[in-house]
LOPA-519726 format. One record per residue: residue in three letters; y, x, z of N, C-alpha, C in turn; residue number from 1. Coordinates in pm, whole numbers, m for minus. Atoms other than C-alpha are relative to their C-alpha. Layout:
residues N
NODE  zakol     n_Y     n_X     n_Z    ca_Y    ca_X    ca_Z     c_Y     c_X     c_Z  pase
NODE    ALA       Y       X       Z       Y       X       Z       Y       X       Z   NUM
...
***
This chain:
residues 311
NODE  zakol     n_Y     n_X     n_Z    ca_Y    ca_X    ca_Z     c_Y     c_X     c_Z  pase
NODE    MET      59      11     133   m3023   m3007     731     111      m7    m105     1
NODE    LEU    m102      m3     105   m2842   m2958     401      41    m139     m43     2
NODE    ASN     m38     133      46   m2857   m3324     308      88     m72     100     3
NODE    GLU     m91      55    m100   m2662   m3393     627     124      86      15     4
NODE    ALA    m109     m97     m15   m2415   m3109     569     135     m68     m24     5
NODE    ARG    m137      45      19   m2047   m3174     601      53      52    m134     6
NODE    HIS     m67     m55     117   m1820   m3126     303      39     144      33     7
NODE    LEU     m23    m142     m28   m1792   m2749     276     146      37     m27     8
NODE    HIS    m142     m31      17   m1418   m2716     325      42     121      83     9
NODE    ARG     m35    m111     m89   m1403   m2467     612     m89     120     m33    10
NODE    VAL      75    m115      51   m1505   m2130     473      24     122      89    11
NODE    GLY      m8    m126     m71   m1582   m1818     672     m25     115     m96    12
NODE    TRP      19    m114      89   m1555   m1477     507      m9     128      82    13
NODE    ILE      22    m126     m70   m1694   m1149     639      16     115     m98    14
NODE    GLY     m23    m116      87   m1559    m831     479     114     m24     m98    15
NODE    VAL    m117      22      86   m1207    m836     334      51     135     m52    16
NODE    GLY     m35    m126      65   m1209    m510     142      51     m25    m140    17
NODE    ALA     m54       6     137   m1130    m444    m224     m46    m123     m76    18
NODE    MET      51     118      69   m1352    m728    m350      19    m126      83    19
NODE    GLY      m7     118     m85   m1349    m962     m51     138     m61       6    20
NODE    THR    m136      54     m12    m972    m994     m30      40     m90    m116    21
NODE    PRO     m38      91     109    m905   m1130    m381     m86    m125      m8    22
NODE    MET      85     119       1   m1201   m1363    m348      46    m100     105    23
NODE    CYS     m57      89    m102   m1062   m1502     m23     127     m67     m50    24
NODE    LEU    m127      55      50    m724   m1546    m188     m25    m110    m102    25
NODE    ASN      31     104      97    m882   m1745    m470     m45    m129      67    26
NODE    LEU      41     120     m74   m1041   m1982    m219     120     m66      67    27
NODE    LEU    m122      54     m60    m708   m2020     m39      83     m75    m104    28
NODE    LYS     m76      64     108    m537   m2101    m370     m63    m132     m41    29
NODE    ALA      71     123      38    m804   m2364    m437       7    m107     109    30
NODE    GLY     m20      97    m105    m715   m2536    m109    m102       3     112    31
NODE    TYR      98     m11    m109   m1002   m2425     113      64      66     122    32
NODE    ALA     m42     m64    m125    m943   m2333     476     m91     120      23    33
NODE    VAL      79    m122      m9   m1056   m1970     506      29      71     132    34
NODE    THR     m11     m82    m120   m1122   m1779     827     m79     128     m26    35
NODE    ALA      60    m128      37   m1201   m1408     793     m35      84     122    36
NODE    PHE      33    m101     m99   m1367   m1135     993     m22     133     m72    37
NODE    ASP      22    m135      51   m1361    m761     931       9      96     119    38
NODE    LEU      m7     m99    m107   m1415    m456    1149     134      73       3    39
NODE    ASN    m130     m66      11   m1078    m323    1031     113     m99      33    40
NODE    PRO    m105      95     m39    m792    m501    1218     115      m6    m100    41
NODE    GLU    m110       0      97    m536    m397     955     m30     m91    m118    42
NODE    LYS      39      88     110    m729    m575     681       9    m146      42    43
NODE    LEU     m10     137     m50    m747    m886     896     143     m47       9    44
NODE    GLU    m140      38      m9    m374    m883     956      58     m29    m138    45
NODE    ARG     m49      23     137    m310    m857     581     m46    m135     m51    46
NODE    ILE      51     128      51    m533   m1153     502      58    m116      82    47
NODE    ARG     m67     103     m81    m378   m1348     791     138     m30     m60    48
NODE    GLY    m131      19      62     m42   m1291     624      m6     m80    m128    49
NODE    ASP      17      78     124    m182   m1453     310     m43    m143      28    50
NODE    GLY      31     138     m34    m273   m1768     500    m138     m26      57    51
NODE    ALA     134      19     m56    m625   m1709     629       4       3     152    52
NODE    GLY      19     m15    m143    m736   m1757     985     m79     127      28    53
NODE    VAL      69    m123     m38    m892   m1469    1177     m97     m30     113    54
NODE    ALA     102      17    m104   m1212   m1462    1381     m28     135      65    55
NODE    THR      28    m123     m74   m1322   m1208    1639    m142      51     m24    56
NODE    SER     137     m41      24   m1688   m1197    1527     m66     m93    m101    57
NODE    PRO      77      92      85   m1940   m1338    1279     m51    m121      78    58
NODE    ARG      48     110     m84   m2073   m1547    1566     105    m110      10    59
NODE    GLU    m107      98      m6   m1735   m1718    1597      14     m74    m132    60
NODE    LEU     m12      63     132   m1722   m1781    1223    m104    m109     m21    61
NODE    VAL     107      94      28   m2056   m1954    1209      16    m129      78    62
NODE    ARG     m26     121     m79   m1945   m2198    1479     121     m79     m51    63
NODE    GLU    m125      66      40   m1608   m2276    1321       4     m41    m147    64
NODE    CYS      m5      23     144   m1698   m2296     951    m122     m78     m49    65
NODE    ASP     108      75      61   m1916   m2503     720     m92      90     m82    66
NODE    VAL      75     m97      80   m2026   m2211     502      61     137      25    67
NODE    VAL     m47    m136     m24   m2002   m1835     554     m42      88    m118    68
NODE    PHE      25     m98     105   m1972   m1572     279      14     140      59    69
NODE    SER     m22    m138     m41   m1996   m1196     312       2      92    m121    70
NODE    THR      m2    m112      94   m1908    m890     106       4     126      85    71
NODE    ILE      10    m117     m88   m2029    m585     294     m59     117     m80    72
NODE    PHE      29    m123      73   m2128    m228     206    m148      24     m24    73
NODE    ASP     137     m45      14   m2497    m179     270     m96     m82      86    74
NODE    ASP     104      71     m74   m2824    m290     430      32     m10     149    75
NODE    GLN     m29       1    m143   m2717    m191     779     112     m97      32    76
NODE    GLY    m108      96     m20   m2396    m390     745     m51    m142      m2    77
NODE    LEU      59     135       7   m2598    m697     646     m75     m32     128    78
NODE    ARG      77      23    m123   m2830    m658     942      94     m20     119    79
NODE    ASP     m93       9    m113   m2537    m607    1180      66    m138       8    80
NODE    ILE     m76     125      m6   m2347    m921    1079     m90    m121      20    81
NODE    VAL      91     112     m19   m2656   m1140    1086     m76      11     132    82
NODE    LEU      93     m15    m112   m2881    m996    1357      62      60     124    83
NODE    GLY     m65     m62    m115   m2631    m823    1587      26     m99     112    84
NODE    PRO     m23      89    m115   m2548    m963    1934     111    m101     m22    85
NODE    ASN    m106      95      36   m2236   m1125    1790     m11     m43    m146    86
NODE    GLY      24      33     139   m2395   m1199    1455     m20    m148     m26    87
NODE    LEU      15     141      40   m2452   m1520    1263    m116     m67      71    88
NODE    ILE     121      60     m55   m2796   m1573    1406      17     m42     146    89
NODE    ALA     m22      31    m141   m2662   m1581    1762      54    m140      20    90
NODE    ALA     m58     134     m14   m2490   m1912    1691     m56    m100    m100    91
NODE    ALA      58      90      99   m2705   m2060    1415     m67    m119      68    92
NODE    GLY      62     120     m56   m2823   m2415    1474      88    m121     m20    93
NODE    PRO     m80     123      15   m2683   m2768    1505     148      26      28    94
NODE    GLY    m144     m16     m15   m2307   m2778    1459      55     127     m59    95
NODE    ALA     m45    m127      60   m2295   m2434    1295       0     m14    m152    96
NODE    ALA       0      m3     146   m2244   m2342     931    m140     m26     m54    97
NODE    SER     131      37      54   m2523   m2482     716     m48      96    m108    98
NODE    VAL      36     m90     110   m2516   m2215     443      63     137      24    99
NODE    TYR     m51    m137      m3   m2479   m1837     443     m21      60    m138   100
NODE    VAL       3     m56     136   m2395   m1667     110      42     146       7   101
NODE    ASP     m37    m142       4   m2409   m1289      84      19      43    m145   102
NODE    MET     m36     m38     137   m2238   m1150    m229       0     151     m19   103
NODE    SER       1    m146       1   m2307    m782    m162    m117      54     m83   104
NODE    THR     112     m69      63   m2535    m527    m328     m82      66     110   105
NODE    VAL      89     m53    m104   m2817    m469     m80    m143      m2     m53   106
NODE    SER     137     m10      48   m3188    m400    m108     m75    m132      15   107
NODE    PRO      83     120     m15   m3441    m676    m168     m75      m4     133   108
NODE    ALA      75      m4    m125   m3633    m560     140      85     m45     118   109
NODE    ALA     m89      40    m109   m3337    m591     378      35    m148     m12   110
NODE    SER     m34     140      22   m3245    m924     223    m115     m92      40   111
NODE    ALA     117      82     m38   m3599   m1057     269     m14      m8     152   112
NODE    ASP       5       2    m147   m3587    m958     637      98    m103      56   113
NODE    ILE    m101      96     m44   m3269   m1162     678     m47    m143     m25   114
NODE    ALA      50     134      33   m3427   m1461     504    m102     m48     103   115
NODE    LYS     103      38     m98   m3720   m1457     748      62     m41     134   116
NODE    GLU     m65      32    m127   m3483   m1467    1045      81    m129      m8   117
NODE    LEU     m87     117      13   m3252   m1739     910     m76    m130     m23   118
NODE    GLU      71     123      39   m3510   m1983     775     m38     m89     118   119
NODE    PRO      40      89    m111   m3649   m2107    1110     118     m53      80   120
NODE    ARG    m118      45     m75   m3294   m2152    1240      82    m102     m78   121
NODE    GLY     m63     109      74   m3201   m2406     974     124      38     m80   122
NODE    MET    m115     m41      81   m2939   m2197     789     m49      43    m138   123
NODE    ALA      39     m35     136   m2983   m2190     411      65     133     m38   124
NODE    TYR     m45    m135      32   m2951   m1836     278      m1      22    m151   125
NODE    LEU     m13     m28     143   m2820   m1759     m70      34     147     m21   126
NODE    ARG     m32    m135      43   m2829   m1413    m222      81     m15    m128   127
NODE    ALA     m89      25     114   m2535   m1409    m464      84     122     m35   128
NODE    PRO     m78    m119      36   m2437   m1054    m564      83     m24    m125   129
NODE    VAL     m91      19     113   m2148   m1031    m807       0     123     m90   130
NODE    SER     m15    m108      97   m2100    m823   m1119     142      m5     m54   131
NODE    GLY    m137      m5      50   m1751    m708   m1215      85      92      84   132
NODE    THR     m95     m91     m63   m1444    m517   m1105      96     m76      90   133
NODE    VAL    m101      63     m86   m1161    m581    m861      93     m89     m83   134
NODE    SER     m89      82      84    m941    m705   m1146     m68    m130     m41   135
NODE    LEU      72     123      32   m1212    m955   m1243     m13     m89     123   136
NODE    ALA       0      80    m124   m1235   m1063    m879     134     m71      17   137
NODE    GLU    m134      59     m14    m859   m1124    m879      18    m119     m94   138
NODE    SER     m15     108      98    m883   m1342   m1191    m116     m98       2   139
NODE    ALA     117      87     m16   m1206   m1514   m1074     m88       0    m125   140
NODE    GLN      81     m13     120   m1390   m1383   m1380    m129      79      25   141
NODE    LEU     126     m66     m31   m1682   m1222   m1199    m119     m85     m47   142
NODE    SER     125      75      18   m2043   m1320   m1267     m78      11     130   143
NODE    THR      87      m8    m118   m2281   m1405    m985    m140     m48     m35   144
NODE    PHE     140      33      18   m2657   m1413    m986     m53     m43     135   145
NODE    VAL      30      61    m130   m2793   m1638    m714    m148     m32      10   146
NODE    SER     135      47     m31   m3132   m1685    m556      m1     m52     143   147
NODE    GLY       5      71    m127   m3233   m1896    m259     m21    m147     m28   148
NODE    PRO      27     144      19   m3271   m2271    m205      92     m62    m106   149
NODE    ARG     m78      61     108   m3161   m2463    m514     100    m101      55   150
NODE    GLU     m88     101     m58   m3014   m2740    m300     126      64      56   151
NODE    ALA    m115     m71     m55   m2788   m2489    m124      89      52    m112   152
NODE    PHE     m78     m47     116   m2683   m2341    m459      85    m113     m57   153
NODE    ASP     m75     114      53   m2582   m2684    m588     114     m39      93   154
NODE    LEU    m101      37     m98   m2390   m2748    m267     121      92      m4   155
NODE    VAL    m111     m96      m6   m2182   m2429    m279      55      37    m137   156
NODE    ARG     m44     m41     134   m2141   m2405    m655     149     m24     m24   157
NODE    PRO    m146      15      19   m1787   m2553    m648      79     116      60   158
NODE    LEU     m67    m116     m58   m1686   m2267    m418     m24     124     m86   159
NODE    LEU      30    m114      87   m1864   m2012    m637      84      m4    m127   160
NODE    ALA     m79      15     122   m1673   m2153    m934     146      41      21   161
NODE    CYS    m135     m49     m31   m1347   m2060    m757       5     153       0   162
NODE    LEU      10    m145     m13   m1469   m1699    m739     m51      68    m126   163
NODE    THR      69     m59     114   m1666   m1644   m1058       8     m90    m123   164
NODE    ALA      m2      78     124   m1671   m1750   m1421    m139     m49     m37   165
NODE    ARG     138      34      34   m2050   m1765   m1441     m84       6     127   166
NODE    GLN      90       6    m115   m2306   m1870   m1179    m139     m35     m51   167
NODE    SER     136      21      49   m2677   m1839   m1253     m98      m3     116   168
NODE    HIS     103       9    m103   m2957   m1959   m1024    m129      56     m57   169
NODE    LEU     113     m74      55   m3255   m1726   m1070    m133     m29      67   170
NODE    GLY     126      23     m71   m3513   m1836    m813      25     m23     147   171
NODE    THR     m12      34    m142   m3582   m1897    m448     m14     118      94   172
NODE    GLY      20    m117     m84   m3645   m1542    m324     105     109     m23   173
NODE    GLU     m89    m115      13   m3498   m1197    m391      32      34    m146   174
NODE    GLU     m23     m26     142   m3461   m1233    m768     140      52     m29   175
NODE    ALA    m138     m40      26   m3082   m1198    m757      24     145      41   176
NODE    ARG     m17    m139     m45   m3105    m870    m565     m53      97    m106   177
NODE    VAL      60     m88     100   m3335    m719    m828      83       2    m128   178
NODE    VAL     m82       6     121   m3123    m840   m1119     128      81      17   179
NODE    LYS    m123     m77     m22   m2809    m691    m963     m26     150      m8   180
NODE    LEU      33    m143       7   m2976    m352    m920     m31      40    m144   181
NODE    MET      30     m27     141   m3105    m371   m1278     130      17     m81   182
NODE    ILE    m128      m9      72   m2752    m435   m1407      75     127      39   183
NODE    ASN     m69    m122     m43   m2611    m152   m1197     m62     124     m63   184
NODE    LEU      64    m111      70   m2869      84   m1347      51      10    m144   185
NODE    LEU     m48      m1     139   m2759     m19   m1697     145      46     m10   186
NODE    VAL    m139     m44      m1   m2392      26   m1611       9     152      12   187
NODE    THR      m4    m144     m24   m2459     376   m1485     m55      78    m119   188
NODE    MET      58     m71     114   m2687     484   m1770      88     m11    m124   189
NODE    SER     m85      16     118   m2451     342   m2032     126      85      10   190
NODE    THR    m116     m88     m17   m2161     538   m1882     m38     144     m34   191
NODE    ALA      48    m133      37   m2365     857   m1911     m20      11    m151   192
NODE    ALA      27      m1     145   m2463     761   m2267     129      11     m81   193
NODE    ILE    m125     m10      76   m2106     710   m2384      59     139      14   194
NODE    GLY     m46    m137     m17   m2025    1051   m2240     m63      94    m101   195
NODE    GLU      66     m85      99   m2285    1215   m2461      52     m29    m141   196
NODE    ALA     m52      35     132   m2158    1023   m2764     140      58     m22   197
NODE    LEU    m136     m56      13   m1798    1129   m2695      m4     152     m16   198
NODE    ALA      12    m145      13   m1903    1491   m2651     m46      38    m140   199
NODE    PHE      48     m22     136   m2090    1472   m2982     114     m10    m102   200
NODE    GLY    m111      19      92   m1786    1336   m3164     110     102      17   201
NODE    GLN    m105     m99     m27   m1549    1577   m2995     m32     132     m69   202
NODE    LYS      40    m124      67   m1747    1873   m3132      27      m6    m150   203
NODE    ALA     m29      18     142   m1689    1727   m3477     149     m17     m27   204
NODE    GLY    m145       5      17   m1314    1715   m3415      61    m138       6   205
NODE    LEU     m53     135      m3   m1275    1341   m3361      93     m21     120   206
NODE    ASP     m92      37    m107    m991    1197   m3152     m73     m89     100   207
NODE    ARG      73      73    m104   m1113    1061   m2819      32    m150      m4   208
NODE    GLY     m37     141       6    m918     735   m2844     m63     m70    m118   209
NODE    LEU      65      57     119   m1050     675   m3195    m147     m28      28   210
NODE    MET     143      17     m28   m1407     724   m3072     m24    m120      93   211
NODE    VAL      18     111     m94   m1369     484   m2779      20    m134     m71   212
NODE    ASP     m26     125      73   m1218     217   m3005    m114     m32     m97   213
NODE    ALA     109      22      95   m1492     266   m3266    m125     m53      70   214
NODE    ILE     117      46     m77   m1763     222   m3003      18    m147      39   215
NODE    ASN     m23     137     m46   m1603     m96   m2869       6    m100    m114   216
NODE    GLU      m3      90     116   m1571    m240   m3220    m135      m7     m70   217
NODE    SER     130      m7      64   m1934    m169   m3301    m102     m90      71   218
NODE    ILE     107      82     m57   m2266    m335   m3220     m32      39     144   219
NODE    VAL      30     m43    m137   m2294    m131   m2898     118     m22      95   220
NODE    GLY    m113      31     m88   m1954    m241   m2765     m44     m97     108   221
NODE    SER      40      84    m112   m1976    m411   m2427     119     m26      90   222
NODE    PRO    m109      23     m96   m1755    m563   m2157      24     123      89   223
NODE    HIS     m17    m119     m85   m1820    m251   m1945      80     106     m73   224
NODE    TYR     m75    m100      76   m1699     m15   m2217     144     m44     m22   225
NODE    ARG    m137      47      23   m1398    m235   m2285      84      11     126   226
NODE    VAL     m73     m11    m127   m1300    m247   m1917      37     146      27   227
NODE    LYS     m22    m142     m28   m1330     132   m1897      70      74    m115   228
NODE    ALA     m53     m66     120   m1168     200   m2238     119      90      31   229
NODE    ASP    m119     m80     m29    m830     318   m2107     m34     120      87   230
NODE    LYS      41    m111     m86    m992     529   m1836     m70     109     m82   231
NODE    LEU      72     m96      82   m1220     692   m2091      94      74     m93   232
NODE    LYS     m94     m64      91    m936     760   m2333      87     103      71   233
NODE    ARG     m95     m86     m73    m708     915   m2070     m68      91     102   234
NODE    ARG      72     m73    m105    m981    1070   m1855      62     m30     136   235
NODE    ASP     m58      49    m125    m842     863   m1571    m115     m31      95   236
NODE    TYR     111      15     m91   m1078     893   m1276      41     m63     133   237
NODE    SER     m40      70    m123    m878     699   m1016    m103    m109      29   238
NODE    PRO     119      81     m27   m1147     500    m836      22    m151      m4   239
NODE    VAL      20     145      m6   m1231     139    m909    m140     m23      56   240
NODE    GLY     135      m6     m55   m1604     186    m859     m36     148       9   241
NODE    SER      12    m146     m17   m1657     534    m714    m141      52     m26   242
NODE    VAL     128     m67      16   m1933     783    m787     m85     m16     126   243
NODE    ALA      74      12    m125   m2030     771    m418     m62    m139      15   244
NODE    LEU      52     136      m9   m2072     393    m432    m117     m19     m97   245
NODE    VAL     106      12     100   m2281     417    m748    m125      74      45   246
NODE    ILE     115     m74     m53   m2503     680    m583     m81     m89      94   247
NODE    LYS      69      92     m93   m2583     425    m311     m83    m102     m77   248
NODE    ASP      68     107      73   m2675     155    m562    m116      53     m84   249
NODE    VAL     107     m54      84   m2876     374    m799    m115      52      88   250
NODE    GLY     103     m46     m93   m3059     536    m508     m83    m116      52   251
NODE    MET      69     120     m48   m3146     189    m379     m96     m52    m108   252
NODE    ALA      83      48     110   m3277      85    m721    m121      91     m23   253
NODE    LEU     110     m93      18   m3488     400    m754    m105     m15     111   254
NODE    LYS      93      22    m110   m3641     335    m412     m84    m126     m24   255
NODE    VAL      72     124      31   m3731     m21    m513    m101      26    m112   256
NODE    ALA      89     m31     111   m3880     113    m838    m121      79      48   257
NODE    ASP     109     m83     m52   m4085     373    m652    m100     m85      80   258
NODE    GLU      86      86     m81   m4218     114    m408     m82     m96     m87   259
NODE    GLY      71      92      90   m4315    m110    m700     m84      69    m105   260
NODE    GLY      82     m74      95   m4481     168    m898      62      19    m137   261
NODE    SER     m69     m19     128   m4217     187   m1174      50     145     m11   262
NODE    THR     m55    m132      27   m4103     512   m1336     126     m17     m83   263
NODE    LEU    m129      15      68   m3737     536   m1438      59     138     m28   264
NODE    PRO     m43    m139      23   m3687     884   m1590     147      15     m37   265
NODE    ILE    m141     m12      38   m3345     820   m1745      89     m24     121   266
NODE    SER     m77      29    m121   m3210     664   m1428      m7     117      98   267
NODE    GLN      17    m113     m92   m3351     953   m1224      85     118     m43   268
NODE    SER     m80    m110      52   m3180    1207   m1449     149     m23      26   269
NODE    VAL    m141      32     m24   m2845    1029   m1425      31       6     149   270
NODE    TYR     m18      m6    m146   m2888     995   m1049      20     144      46   271
NODE    GLN     m15    m141     m37   m2930    1372   m1020     138      52     m38   272
NODE    THR    m136     m39      41   m2607    1422   m1215     104     m55      97   273
NODE    LEU     m92      59     m96   m2427    1183    m981      m1      78     132   274
NODE    LEU       9     m79    m123   m2556    1377    m680      70     134     m16   275
NODE    ASP     m68    m127      26   m2435    1701    m838     151     m18       2   276
NODE    MET    m143      28       0   m2091    1546    m894      52     m19     141   277
NODE    ASP     m42      23    m138   m2074    1431    m535       5     131      79   278
NODE    ARG       3    m129     m70   m2171    1775    m405     117      89     m41   279
NODE    ARG    m110     m83      49   m1898    1932    m618     136     m61      29   280
NODE    GLY    m127      57     m42   m1631    1704    m475      53    m113     m83   281
NODE    PHE     m45     109      87   m1617    1426    m733     m48    m137      47   282
NODE    GLY      56     124     m49   m1763    1154    m512      95    m117       0   283
NODE    GLN     m98     109      m3   m1441     954    m495      62     m28    m136   284
NODE    CYS     m44      31     135   m1383     962    m870     m65    m129     m49   285
NODE    ASP      57     120      59   m1439     647   m1071    m126      35     m79   286
NODE    ILE     122     m21      75   m1775     605   m1241      30      46    m143   287
NODE    ALA     m38     m48     133   m1587     673   m1568     m11     152      m9   288
NODE    ALA      10    m146       0   m1595    1039   m1463    m139      47     m41   289
NODE    LEU     135     m37      41   m1971    1037   m1530      m5      32    m148   290
NODE    ALA      m3     m27     144   m1886    1032   m1902      46     143     m30   291
NODE    ASP     m47    m137      18   m1725    1375   m1855     m66      95      99   292
NODE    SER      64     m76    m107   m1975    1511   m1604     m21     147     m38   293
NODE    ALA      23    m139      40   m2057    1824   m1807     125      84      15   294
NODE    ASP    m126     m74     m13   m1691    1928   m1826      41      14     146   295
NODE    LEU     m43      m4    m140   m1621    1838   m1464     m84      97      82   296
NODE    LEU      87     m88     m77   m1922    2024   m1328      18     147     m38   297
NODE    ALA     m27    m137      42   m1816    2331   m1525     126      56      65   298
NODE    THR    m124     m43     m67   m1489    2345   m1326     m29      34     145   299
NODE    GLY      18     m36    m141   m1435    2459    m971       9    m117      94   300
NODE    GLY     m15     116     m86   m1381    2107    m839     113     m86     m50   301
NODE    PRO    m104      92      46   m1138    1816    m871     137      63     m13   302
NODE    GLU    m134     m60       5    m834    2033    m799      20      85    m124   303
NODE    ALA     m11     m84     118    m915    2240   m1109      11     m82    m127   304
NODE    VAL      m4      88     116    m907    1937   m1340     136     m69      m8   305
NODE    ALA    m132      62      17    m562    1839   m1466     m20    m136     m64   306
NODE    ARG      17     138      49    m560    1460   m1506     130     m77      23   307
NODE    SER    m119      82     m17    m286    1203   m1554      m8     m80     128   308
NODE    THR      21      73    m124    m434     999   m1271    m128      53      65   309
NODE    PRO     121     m62     m54    m673    1222   m1076     m65     m85     106   310
NODE    CYS      70      70    m106    m936    1097    m837      32      67     133   311
***
């Protein structure tokens, strides 16, 4: 039971990729004992070199830690680490971690399936997807939207505060999953929108840097536009959040919308553009490339686009 939980000092972390690694490092800097698991041995060796312990499976983590976090790619990854033969559920119970916190972008349906499996085994399950970039993960300035048992949220909030600047508890079910998909839709649509605005100004002879600065100094300026400002000015498409990754998230949101009877015509249009970009070889470009999709799709492919920092 949570009210009998030990002090959450021993932290398990599943998935030490671009986002997971800096988040682990922030916990290590805060004095927590972190043990990590990843399918990639090279990533594990790197995090071991930074002071983390290494586990051979999620099952091992849940037995050795007080709380387990994960940052994984998709629904199948979530199911594998929880429900697989060496997953969290195989060792859940007395003496195991009392809380599991997933910080990934996955579907509400897959997340609800996990909740049904974990609840009878006494492991509190928090859905805590994050919003932000790798640089914000490094500086612990991400935002996280959390749903699940309030008691578990209060228990792990000190750890979340080491990883994020803002932590919001939204409810006890899949609310956080839906909010994250909603935000990802807005990020994608706003990137397409700024592209149209820049194309409009360019036809009038305006300097691209001037336009980006004017947008960011106006009422429509946003943290997303400011983070992407240099990329937009220089047409730098080196990936931070790739087109291929965004396709996964937008496709997931459109599926949820369809199942719920919602119609998202703007999102659907932008999604089709993303698919066209991926088919033409721009899948590994940063989402900033969406702002120049018309120009990029008019070329023969990435090799035909001269960029200071190509994707």
